[in-house]
N, C-alpha and C positions, 0 to 999 in steps of 0.2 A: 247453578250454571249461569243464570241470568245475572246474578250478582258478580260472578267471576269475570265476565266479559268486560264491563267497565273498569274493573280493577286491573285487568291485564292491559287494557289500552292505556291506562294511566301509568302503569309500571313501564310499559314500552316507551311512552313519551318521556318518562323520567330518565330512561336510559339514553335518550337522544339529547345531550347537553354540552365554553372554551374561554378560558381566562386569557388575559392579554399577555401573560408571560409564558404561556405554553408554546413550545416550539412547533413549527409547521414543517412538514416534509419539504426539504429543499428541492427546488425545481419540480414541483408536483406536476405530474402528467395525468390529466383526467382520462385520456384515452386508455392508458395502461391500467388505470384504477377501475374503470367501468367493468361490469360483469357480475357474476354471482359470487357471493361471500357467505360464509357461515359465521354466526355470532357464537363463538365457542367459549368465551369467558367475558364476564363483566363485573365491574365494581361501581357502586353508587351509594351515595348517602340519602337517596330518595326513600322516604318512609314506605311508600307503596312497593318499590322494588325490594326493599329489605324484608317486607312481609311475605313476598311471593318467591324470592330467589331460590329457596330450597326445592320448590316444585317445578322450576322452569327447565326447559330442554333447549338444545341448540336450535336456533331459528335460521331461516334462509333470507338473505337480503340481496336483491338485485339492484345494482346501481347503474344509472345512466345519466347522461348530461343533455340538457336542452341545447338548442342552437345558441342561446344567449349565455350558456355556460353555467346555468343553474343545475343543482344536484337533485335528481329525482331518485327516490328510494321506494322500492316495493318490498315489503317485509311479509313473511309468512311465518306465523308463530304457532307451534303445536300447543293445543289447549284441549285437555281431556281427550275426547274422541273426534275432534274436528280441528280444522286449520283456520286460524284467524288471520285475515289479510289487512294490512295497513299500507297506505301510500302517503309519502311526505315529499314536499317540494321545498328545497332550501335555496335561497338566493345566493349568488356569488357575492362575496364581500369585497372584492377588489384585490384580495390576496389569494393567490393560487393555493388551494387546499383548505380554504376556510369559507364556511357557508353560514348564513344566518336565516332565521325566521323571525323577522321583526315583530310581527303580531304576537308571537309567543315568547318574545325576548329570549331567544335561544341561539347559541353559537355552537357550531360543530366544526371541528377541524381534524384533519388527518395529520397526526403527530409524526408517524413513521410508517413506511411501507416498503416492501421490496417488490410490490405489484403482483408477483406470481405465487407467493406463499402466505403472507400475512400483512395485516395493517393494524395499527393502534389508533383508535379514534377517541377524541376527548370532547366532552360536551359540558356546557354550563347552561342552566336554565335559571333566569333571574325572575322567578315567580315572587310575587309579593307575599304569598302565604307560605311557600316553602322553596327557597332557592336550593338548587341541587347541582351536584357535579357527578359526572359519570365517565368511566373509562371502559372501552370495549376492545376486545381482541377479536378481529375478523380473520378468518383463514379461508383459503380457497378449497380446502378439503376439511372434513370434520376431525381428522386426526391432528393433534397438537403435540409437537415435540416437547419433551421436558425442559429443554433449554429455552424455547420460546415462552413457555408458560412461566418459567422462572424470571425471564426478562420482564414479562408483563407484571408479575407479582411484585417485582422490585420497584416498578414505577408507581404502584398504588400509593404508598406514603408520600411520594413527591408531589402528588396531586391533591394532598389534603384528605385522603381517604385512608381507611384502615383495612387490614387484611380480613377482618370479620365481615366486611362489606362485599367480599368477593364471592362470586358464584362461578364455578367451573361447570359449564352446561353440558350435560350428558348428550351423546349423539342421539339423533332421532331421524329416521327416514320417513316419519309419519306424513310430512307435508311436501315431500320431494316433487310429487306430481302437481301439487297446487300452485307452484311458483310460476307457471306459464301464464 
């Protein structure tokens, strides 16, 4: 268990990664984007994520924005019989829908969202040891329509990832109460 926690933290950080040519949601509206989301599917070339993806479950992410426009994320990840919490603060990049963590050399952007049902988030982490890319499907409910999952799956190769890097995360209500 003690070994799994640092690994999970690294896997989660690997999931949080944006290339210059990736489109950003036009007219991104932070107020509409804020709130609770479920991470229902993810794809990444991060070695830690790839080792852990088959045992992962859907996590809960609460997104809010600071008065300065920075993105604050609170994540709760089911891990064995407990809920692991993570908090991240990403600075506004000057482009609506795009956020950075300079100290971690990480770019995160909202590629597409309808605000009420789904969002597709892209990340790039420019680590010196292991640069990685990730794509996440966020949904307001844990249920994912086959059409939305197909749309997400079709995006994977366009981001330089392969379908064997995909994890469709099973539903979990294990950490629902821990999000507050």
